[in-house]
Each structure stands twice: as structure tokens, then as C-alpha cells.
C-alpha positions in Angstrom: 85.0 71.7 -36.7 83.4 72.1 -33.3 84.4 70.5 -30.0 81.3 68.2 -29.9 82.2 67.1 -33.7 85.7 66.3 -32.3 84.2 64.3 -29.3 81.8 62.3 -31.7 84.5 61.1 -34.2 86.7 60.3 -31.4 84.2 57.9 -29.5 83.5 56.6 -33.0 87.4 56.1 -34.1 87.9 54.5 -30.6 85.2 52.1 -30.7 86.1 51.1 -34.5 89.8 50.6 -33.0 88.6 48.4 -30.4 86.6 46.3 -32.6 89.3 45.8 -35.4 91.9 45.2 -32.5 89.2 42.1 -31.1 88.9 41.3 -34.9 92.2 40.5 -35.6 93.0 38.9 -32.1 89.9 36.8 -32.5 91.3 35.5 -35.8 94.8 34.8 -34.6 92.9 32.6 -32.1 91.5 30.9 -34.5 94.4 30.3 -36.7 95.9 29.1 -33.9 93.4 26.9 -32.1 92.2 25.0 -34.8 93.1 22.6 -37.7 92.1 24.5 -40.4 91.5 23.7 -44.3 93.3 25.9 -46.8 90.1 27.5 -47.7 89.5 28.2 -44.1 93.2 29.7 -43.9 92.7 31.9 -46.5 89.6 33.1 -45.3 91.0 34.1 -41.9 94.4 35.5 -43.9 91.9 37.8 -45.5 90.2 38.8 -42.3 93.6 39.6 -40.8 94.7 41.9 -43.9 91.3 43.8 -44.4 91.2 44.2 -40.7 94.9 45.5 -40.5 94.0 47.8 -43.2 91.1 49.4 -41.8 92.9 49.8 -38.5 95.6 51.8 -40.7 93.0 54.0 -42.3 91.5 54.8 -38.9 94.7 55.4 -37.3 95.6 57.6 -40.4 92.4 59.7 -40.0 93.4 60.6 -36.3 96.8 61.7 -37.3 95.5 64.3 -39.5 93.0 65.4 -37.0 93.4 68.4 -35.0 94.7 68.8 -31.3 91.3 68.7 -29.8 90.1 65.5 -31.3 93.7 63.6 -30.4 93.0 65.2 -27.1 89.5 63.2 -27.1 91.0 60.1 -28.3 94.0 60.4 -25.4 91.2 60.8 -22.7 89.1 57.8 -24.4 92.1 55.5 -24.4 92.6 56.6 -20.6 89.1 55.5 -19.6 88.4 59.2 -18.7 85.2 60.4 -19.0 83.9 63.8 -20.1 85.6 66.6 -21.9 89.4 66.9 -22.5 91.1 70.3 -22.1 93.5 71.2 -24.7 95.2 74.0 -22.6 
């Protein structure tokens, strides 16, 4: 895989992990802020379970990645632009 491929995968994984975190946080806030019917509670639980599952899959995918991809993810998480050095 090329460095450009690693960068693209890192950007996509980073964006998806952030989105999943937002979904989980908002589901938790909704659960705490409203009096919910049992059906609504089940729907929120499904959102929480599935978002946790998707987040775990993304984390697993990044764990099997090479050092270049991990370096790109680390750089994105720190908010640093440009290419990461793996030296």
C-alpha cells in the first residue's frame, strides 16, 4: 500500500471514529435527558450497541495497519496537518 493510500485510510478512519463517538455521546445524552418509553429505550440501546460495535471494528482495522497508517492516525488525532514522518 502506498503512503497516499495510508493517508486516505487514516483520514477516513479518523472521521468515522469521530462520527461514531458523536453518535454514542448523543444517544447517551438523549437517554439521560428525556423520559422515554420502553420502545424508545430499546432504540437507543440498539444505537449504542451498534455504534460500539462499529467503533470496535474500526479500531481493530487500524490495529492491523502498518506503521505508516498508525503514524497518520496519530498525527490526525493531534490535529497536525500534512504527512507524518515514520522515521
